[in-house]
C-alpha positions in Angstrom: -1.0 -15.9 -16.6 -1.4 -12.3 -17.8 -5.1 -13.0 -18.5 -5.6 -14.3 -14.9 -3.8 -11.3 -13.5 -6.0 -8.9 -15.5 -9.1 -10.8 -14.5 -8.1 -10.6 -10.9 -7.6 -6.8 -11.2 -11.1 -6.4 -12.6 -12.5 -8.6 -9.8 -10.7 -6.7 -7.1 -11.6 -3.3 -8.5 -15.3 -4.4 -8.8 -15.3 -5.6 -5.3 -13.7 -2.4 -4.1 -16.4 -0.3 -5.8 -19.3 -2.5 -4.7 -18.3 -3.3 -1.1 -15.3 -1.2 -0.2 -11.6 -1.4 -0.5 -9.8 -4.4 1.1 -6.1 -4.0 1.6 -5.4 -7.7 1.6 -7.1 -8.1 -1.8 -4.9 -5.4 -3.3 -1.8 -6.9 -1.6 -2.7 -10.2 -3.2 -3.2 -8.7 -6.6 0.2 -6.9 -6.4 1.9 -10.2 -5.5 0.1 -11.9 -8.4 1.3 -9.0 -10.7 4.9 -9.4 -9.5 4.8 -13.1 -10.1 3.4 -12.6 -13.6 6.1 -10.0 -14.4 8.8 -12.3 -13.0 7.6 -15.2 -15.2 7.4 -13.0 -18.3 10.9 -11.7 -17.6 12.4 -15.1 -17.1 10.9 -16.5 -20.4 13.4 -17.3 -23.0 12.8 -15.8 -26.4 
């Protein structure tokens, strides 16, 4: 999940540089990041 989140960050950043920033893309990435953080926090050691 963390790898997918990092890949999404790279994709959104590349899109923003090439075409222009899109607020919905960044919003989606933040939600994905929060989901990833929540899953990591809920994992049992």
